[in-house]
N, C-alpha and C positions, 0 to 999 in steps of 0.2 A: 634547513628550517630548524629552529630551536623548539624543543619540547615545551609545551605550555604548562604552566602551573595549574594544578587542580584547585579550583576555588568554588566557594559557594556563591558569592556575589562580590562585585567590585565596589570599593568605596572611594575610587579616585575622583568621582564627581561630587561636588557638595550636595548635601541633602536637600538644598533649596533649588536644585536644578529644575528648570521649566521644560517639560516635555514638548518638543516641537510638534506641530500639527501639519500634516500634508493637506493642503487646500484641495477641495473637491466640489463636485456639483451638489446642489441641494437635493435632499431625499435620496437620490441614487448614489451619492458619494462617488467612490472610485470603482463601483461594481462593474460597470461596462468595460473599463480599462483592464481590470483584473481578468475578467472572463475572456477578453480578446487576446491578451498576451500576459498571463500571470508571470511568466519568466522575466519579461522585460520590466513589468511593474515592480516586482519584488527587488530586483537588482537596482533599479533606478531609485527606489525609495530608500534603500540602505545607503547608496552612494551619496544621495543628497542630504540625508538627515541623520545618519549615524546609526548606532545600535538600538536606540529607543525613539519611537515616533508614534504619535496617534494618527489613526487613519479611520475613514468611514467606508465600511463594506457591508453589503447585504442588509442595509437598513439600521445599522447600529455602529457605535464607535468602538474601536479596538486599540490596544496598545501593542505595536509590533516590537518584539525583542529579537535582535539579530545576533548571530555568532555562536561559537562553541560554548563560551562562558554562559550565555543566556540559556542554551540548551541544558547545560549542566544544572544551572540554578533551578530551572523549572522541572526538569525530568527527575532529578534527585529528590525534590520536594520535601526537604527536611522541615519538620514541624507541620507537615500537611498544610502548606500555605496555598496549594493550588488544587482545584477540582476539575475532573473531566466531565462533570455533569453538563457543562456548557455545550458539549456535543449535541445535547437535546435541541439546541437552537437550530442546528443543521439537520440532524438525523432523527430527532425525536418521534415525529409521526410515522416514520418509515422503519427505523431500526431501534425501537424503544427498548430500553433496559438490556441492551447487549452489554457484553463485558467491557467494551470501550467506555460506557457511560456510567459504570458503577465505581464507587469510591471507597477507599479506606477499608474498614473491616469487612464490609459486604463484598467489595471487590476481591479481597484476599480469600474469602470463603469460596466464592464462585470460581476463582482462578484455580484454587487448589483442587476443587472437584473436577474441573475440566482438564487439568494438567496431564492426566494419564493418557488422554487421547492424542497427545503431541510428544510423548516421550519416544526415545530412540526405538524401543521395541515395537511401538505402535507404527512408527514410520516404516520400519522394516516390513510390517504386515501390509501396509498400504501400497508399497512400491510395486509389487507385481501387478496390481490392479491399475496403477498409474501407467506402467509400461504398456499394458494391454490396450487401454483406452487410447493412449497416444498413437500406438501402432495402427489401430483401426481408423482413427481420425485422419492421420497422414495418408493412409491408403486412399482416401477420397479426395485428396488435394489435386487440383488441376495443375498441369504444367503449362508453360507458354509465356507469352509477353503480357506485361501489365496485369498480372494476377493480383487482385486486391487481398492483401494478406491479413489485415487486422480482423475482419469478420471470421476468417478461418481459425485464427488463434483464439478468438473469444468463444467460438463454438466448442473448440477443443477443451479449453480450461473449464468451461461450464459443465461439459459432460464428464470431465475428470472429477470435478467437485460432486456431481450427482452420484457417481459410482462410489467415491471414497467417503464422502460425508453423509450421504443419504442411503447408500446401498441400493440405489435405483438405477438401472440402465437407461440410456436415452430412450425417450418415448414421446408421442405427441403431447402428453400431459406435461412431461418434463420440459418440452420446448415452450409451452405456455408459461411455466414457472420461470424459465430463463428470461423470457420477454418481460415478465413482471419485475424481475430483479433489475433488469436494465433500466426500466422506468423509475424504480426506486432510487437507483444510484444517481440518475440525472436530476431528480426532483430538488435536492437541497440547493442547487445553484440557480434555481428559477428566480427571476426578478419579482414575480408575483408570488407571495408566500401564503396564498389562500387557495383552496380547491375550486377555483373558478373554471368554467368550461374552456377547454383548449390550452390550459396551463400545464407545465411539467409537474406542478404541485398536485394537481388533480390526478394526473396519470400515475404519479408515485403512490398516492393514497389508494387508488384502485389496485395497483400492483401489490401493495401490502395486504389487501383483502384476499387476493388470489393466493399469496404465499401462506397466509394464516390458515385458510381453508384446506390447502393441500397438506400442510403439516399436521393439522388436527385430525385429518382423516388417516394419516399414517401412524399417529401416536399409539393407538391401542396395539397394533401389530408390533411396533418397535419395543414397546414396554414388555411384550410377551416373549421377545427374542432373548434366549439365554446365552447365545454364543455369537451374536452379530458383531462383526469387527468394525462396521462403519461408525462414524462419529455420532450419528443420531442414536443408534442403539446403545452406544457406550454412555451417552449422557442420560439416557433413560435408566440405566443400571447404576450410575454413579451415586456415591454417597459422600457426605461431609464427615468431619471428624466425629460427630455425634450420631452418625448413621442417618442423617437427614437427606432425603432425595430432593432433586430439583422439581419444582412445580411444572405442570404442563406449560404454563405461560413462559416460565424461565427457559425451558428447553427450546421452545419455538423461537424465542427472542435470540438465544445464543446461536442456534443453527442458522437462522436467517443472516445474522451479522457475519458469522464465520464464512458462510458460503459466499457472501459478497466480497469480503476482504480477501479471501484466498484467490478467487478468480480474477479480481481486479488487479491485484499486485502482480500476479503471474502474467496476465495478458499485457499490461503496460510494459513490464520489463522485457518480455519476449519480443514485443514490437520494437523496442529500442535495440535489443540485441540483433534482430534481423537487419535493421537499418544500419547500425554501425558496422556489422560484419560485411554488409554490401559496400559500404564506403571504404572499408579497409580490407580488401580481399586477401591480403597477405595474412591477416589474422584469421580469416575464415578458413584458409587452406591449412594454416598451422593447427587449428583446432580440429579440422576434418581429419588430418593425418592421425591425430591422437585417437579420435573417435573410431576410425576404421581399424586401428590397431587393437582396440579393446573388444569386449563382448558386446553383442547386439543389445542385451538387456542387463546392464551391470547391476550388481547388488548395491546395497546402501553404502558399504565401506568403499567400494570402487568409485561410486559417485562422489563421495567425500574426498577421495584422493585425486580428483581431477583439478589439479591446482590452477592450471592456466585458464580453464573454463571458469573457475571461481573468480580469478582476477577480472576477466572480461565481464562476467555478470555483475560484479561489484562496481566496476567502472561505469557500466550502464545505469546502475542504480544511483551512482553518484551524479552523473550528468542529468538524469531524469528520475528523481525520486517519485514514487507513486503518490506521495502526499506532499505537495509543494508547501502547504501550511498546516500547522497542527495547533488547534485551539485549546486553551485552558481558561478556567475562571479563577479569579482570586478569592480564595476561601478565608485567608487571614491577611490583613494588611502587611506589606513588606516593602523592601526597597531593592532596586537593582541599579547599580551604577549611579546611585544618588537620586534616582527617580522613584517617587512614591507610587505604589500600586495599591489601590483601595479595594476593600471587600466588594464583590459583585462586578468588578471590572473584567472585561474580556481581554485575554492576551493571545497573541498569535506568534508562534515560533515559525521559522522558515528553514526546513531542511534544504530547500532549493538554494538559498543564499549560503548557508553553512558549507555546502558542498563545493562552493566556487570561490572561497576566500583565499587569496594568495598567502595569507599568514599560515595556512595549513596545507595548501596544495600547490605544487609547482605547475606553472602554466595551466591553471585550472580549467580553461575552456578547451583544452586539447584532449582528444581521446588517447589515453595512455594507460592501458591495463597494467603495465609493469610497475605502476606506482603502488600497487598492492603486493608486489613481490616482497619476500622476507627481508631482502637487503635494503629496501626503501621504506616500505610500510608507512606510507604517508598518512593513512587513516589513524595511526597511533600518535600523530603530532599533538593530539588532544583527545581525551577519552570520549568527547562528545562532538568531534568534528564530523564524523560519519554516522548519520542517524536515519537510514532509510526505513527502519522499522520502529522509530521512536526510541524511547529509553526509559530507564527506571522501572517502577512497578507495573507500568502500563505498556512496556515493550511488547510488541506483537507476539501473542502466544503461538501463532501459527507460522512464525518466521522460518523455522527449520523445514516445515512442510513446504512452504512456498519455494524455498531455495532448492529443495529436492525435486519438486515438480518442474521448475525452470530448467534445471540441469538435465533431467531425464528427457524433456522435450527437445532441448538443443542437441543432445547426443543423437537422438534419432533423426532430427532434421539434417544434421551434418552428414550422417551416413546415407541419407536418401536423396538429398537435393543440393544443388548449387544455385545461388541466387545473386542477382546484381541489380543495380539501380537503373532506372530509365535515364536516358541522356539528359543531363542538366538538372536532375531531380534533387530537391532538398526538402526534407520532411518538415512540415509545419505542425505545431501541436495545438490541439483543442483542450481547453480547461473547463468545459461544461460539466465534467465529472472528474475522474482521474485524468492525468495527462495521456492523451491518445492522439494518433495521427489524424489530422483534419480530413484527409482524403482517403483514409483507409490503408495507406501504405502500398501503393502499386509496385510490384517487383517483377522482374523477369526471372522465372523459375524453371529450371530444367532438372529432370530426374537423372540420377547417376546411373 
């Protein structure tokens, strides 16, 4: 594969290009088809219409931009042409004013205040807690046939998040918060976008109230903590360049969004890892041999040095990125490949499609972790070909924590269990929130 030229936007298409429109149902548009099989919908849309196409999803029209050049054009955001405020359309009532939805100077200020909680020295402090909680969670895992793995993974990552981000051990109250968070994550994909009885939107709004009440009760104690290492306590102590603290509302908004993003990314990727390593047991054994040869609870440097585990993790993120689409709003009129994008227009990027384009990936539908090995490094075919955590100024602030947690969990899983697929099983994915196994991922699990 040839290396792609770094570009801001292509002018190979005349400026008068008419953007094609994918025909869809009245009112509902393509929403049902997207929720049923977003993977198929996204790939078919790109194959039929090319890199730029108008679609109707979730009650409004969007312009989809496909490919690594589109990712670069939007994520680099030269001239501040795009805004992330459009996330309010999906998340606003539930995750309002989180870092994801702030722009420009305000985003830079809040990100700089929060950055200390995700630096290497902070991650090194979190890691013993992460190891301890994973060890405790795996100790309660059942062995046997057809163990449904996804709920076990979700409980584990939520409890890790509670320990690390909130400084709170699992408790009945924490379980209620976890349930509220799940309702909030599912709410944005509801067909009915009003809090009517029985709707996901209503459940998400109720979940938001539970979360706010919980964190407001914790705030005075966290503000009084002089030495708390958890994220919540650090945000309470954090100051901007002029010494300004975050408001109570800002702290709550940031903690809620980070807790959601951290556990969802880790859970989705861990489920894909378990599935792919069951499909390819030679890779499972290869990684297990390395895990058993190392320490039971490796330090941060040792985790970083697990090169082949890193390849497998990134291959799973390539095949199943936690965010199949990434929205932006047009802040200033601009052009991409000759197609005019007007102020106020909604734009959708698709990591799912970018990660499967043969221009950048050899046999893109094949599970092949060695494509990330230094002698191949297919992810470098274009600086924006591999974007599981987004890119540019809004690249996920918790990316390194997420990868650390995933590798720590896989290291312990490999040392404690061997797992395989049920006869004839193939995992189907639900897109009602992040990509997750529709049936919870049943596996045959045996203790070593």
